C-alpha positions as CSV (number, residue, x, y, z in Angstrom):
1,X,-195.6,66.2,72.2
2,X,-196.1,69.0,74.7
3,X,-199.2,71.2,74.4
4,X,-198.7,74.7,73.2
5,X,-199.6,77.3,75.9
6,X,-202.6,79.5,75.0
7,X,-200.5,82.7,75.4
8,X,-198.0,81.4,72.9
9,X,-200.6,80.4,70.4
10,X,-202.2,83.9,70.7
11,X,-198.9,85.6,70.1
12,X,-198.1,83.5,67.1
13,X,-201.5,84.1,65.6
14,X,-201.1,87.9,66.2
15,X,-197.6,87.8,64.5
16,X,-199.0,85.9,61.5
17,X,-201.8,88.5,61.1
18,X,-199.4,91.4,61.3
19,X,-197.0,89.9,58.8
20,X,-199.8,89.1,56.4
21,X,-201.1,92.6,56.6
22,X,-197.6,94.0,56.0
23,X,-197.0,91.7,53.1
24,X,-200.3,92.7,51.4
25,X,-199.7,96.4,51.7
26,X,-199.2,98.3,48.4
27,X,-195.9,100.1,48.7
28,X,-194.7,103.2,46.8
29,X,-191.1,103.5,45.8
30,X,-189.8,104.6,49.2
31,X,-191.8,102.4,51.5
32,X,-192.6,98.7,52.0
33,X,-193.0,95.7,54.2
34,X,-190.1,93.7,55.2
35,X,-188.8,90.7,57.2
36,X,-186.0,90.7,59.8
37,X,-184.1,88.3,62.1
38,X,-181.1,88.1,64.3
39,X,-179.8,87.5,67.8
40,X,-180.1,89.4,71.0
41,X,-178.0,89.6,74.2
42,X,-179.7,89.7,77.6
43,X,-181.9,87.8,77.0
44,X,-179.8,85.5,74.8
45,X,-182.2,84.7,72.0
46,X,-182.7,84.4,68.3
47,X,-185.6,86.5,66.9
48,X,-187.7,86.8,63.7
49,X,-190.2,89.4,62.8
50,X,-191.5,91.9,60.3
51,X,-191.5,95.7,59.7
52,X,-193.2,98.3,57.6
53,X,-191.3,101.3,56.4
54,X,-193.2,104.5,55.5
55,X,-192.1,107.0,52.9
56,X,-190.3,110.1,54.4
57,X,-192.5,111.9,56.9
58,X,-190.2,115.0,57.1
59,X,-187.0,115.4,55.2
60,X,-185.3,111.9,55.6
61,X,-187.3,110.8,58.7
62,X,-189.2,107.5,58.2
63,X,-191.5,105.6,60.6
64,X,-190.5,101.9,60.8
65,X,-192.7,100.0,63.2
66,X,-191.7,96.4,63.7
67,X,-192.6,93.3,65.6
68,X,-190.1,90.7,66.8
69,X,-190.6,87.3,68.3
70,X,-187.5,86.1,70.4
71,X,-187.0,82.5,71.5
72,X,-184.4,81.1,73.8
73,X,-183.1,81.4,77.4
74,X,-186.3,79.7,78.7
75,X,-188.1,82.9,77.6
76,X,-190.4,84.0,74.8
77,X,-190.2,87.7,74.0
78,X,-192.6,89.6,71.8
79,X,-191.5,93.1,71.1
80,X,-193.6,95.8,69.4
81,X,-191.2,98.6,68.4
82,X,-192.4,102.0,67.2
83,X,-189.2,103.3,65.7
84,X,-188.3,106.4,63.7
85,X,-185.2,106.3,61.5
86,X,-183.3,109.1,59.9
87,X,-181.6,108.1,56.6
88,X,-178.4,110.0,55.9
89,X,-177.7,111.0,52.3
90,X,-176.3,108.2,50.2
91,X,-172.9,108.3,48.6
92,X,-173.2,104.8,47.0
93,X,-175.7,102.0,46.7
94,X,-175.4,101.7,50.5
95,X,-176.8,104.2,53.0
96,X,-176.7,104.6,56.8
97,X,-179.5,105.3,59.1
98,X,-180.0,105.9,62.9
99,X,-183.0,106.4,65.1
100,X,-185.0,104.9,67.9
101,X,-188.4,104.8,69.6
102,X,-190.5,103.3,72.3
103,X,-191.3,99.6,72.7
104,X,-193.8,97.3,74.4
105,X,-192.1,94.0,75.4
106,X,-194.1,91.0,76.4
107,X,-192.1,88.4,78.3
108,X,-193.2,84.8,79.1
109,X,-190.9,82.3,80.8
110,X,-190.8,78.7,81.7
111,X,-188.4,77.8,84.6
112,X,-189.3,74.1,84.9
113,X,-188.7,73.2,81.2
114,X,-192.1,71.5,80.9
115,X,-193.8,74.1,78.7
116,X,-196.3,75.0,81.3
117,X,-195.4,78.7,81.3
118,X,-194.4,79.9,84.8
119,X,-195.2,83.5,84.3
120,X,-195.4,86.5,82.1
121,X,-195.1,90.3,82.3
122,X,-195.4,93.3,80.0
123,X,-192.7,96.0,80.2
124,X,-192.1,99.3,78.4
125,X,-188.8,100.0,76.8
126,X,-186.9,102.1,74.3
127,X,-184.5,101.1,71.5
128,X,-181.8,103.1,69.7
129,X,-181.1,101.7,66.2
130,X,-178.1,102.1,63.9
131,X,-177.9,100.4,60.5
132,X,-176.8,100.2,56.9
133,X,-179.1,99.4,54.0
134,X,-178.6,98.6,50.3
135,X,-180.9,100.3,47.8
136,X,-182.3,96.9,46.8
137,X,-183.6,96.3,50.4
138,X,-181.0,94.4,52.3
139,X,-180.2,95.9,55.7
140,X,-178.0,95.2,58.8
141,X,-178.6,96.9,62.1
142,X,-177.7,97.1,65.7
143,X,-180.2,98.0,68.4
144,X,-179.3,99.1,71.9
145,X,-182.1,98.6,74.4
146,X,-183.0,100.9,77.3
147,X,-185.3,100.4,80.3
148,X,-186.8,96.9,79.8
149,X,-185.9,96.2,76.2
150,X,-183.2,93.5,75.3
151,X,-179.8,95.0,75.9
152,X,-178.4,94.5,72.3
153,X,-179.8,93.1,69.1
154,X,-177.8,92.3,65.9
155,X,-180.1,91.8,62.9
156,X,-180.4,91.5,59.2
157,X,-183.5,92.3,57.2
158,X,-185.0,92.8,53.8
159,X,-187.5,95.5,52.8
160,X,-189.6,94.6,49.8
161,X,-189.5,97.7,47.5
């Protein structure tokens, strides 16, 4: 078995702490912690993560920070996204939202395939997000990345309400 690089162990521990805090938060009716996952393009990865949605800050504008851990393409990506989403008025049990926000992306890569970690870097980015959510908490979204964020992400999530 290959040893786990210290940078990866640190990121996994950080992700577990964030998810635990988000899961233990006491939500009101319009807010809550959630989980998410999906695939990204450039880099080609699968990702998992968590988010926390606040109640409306102004009108229908919500703050929805999230953390995502991407694996694949000989790369580990940890993305901290500080997104704001505007929820359009519902006409059924499904509603649409759109938004975006800045991101901090931590990249670590392994070119030799031996798990030794050839390098890492931290980059700023921005994401534009478009999605649909059910009143029970299920959501589907597409993220378009700018600057040094992944180009496109397709995800599914659940917000515990």
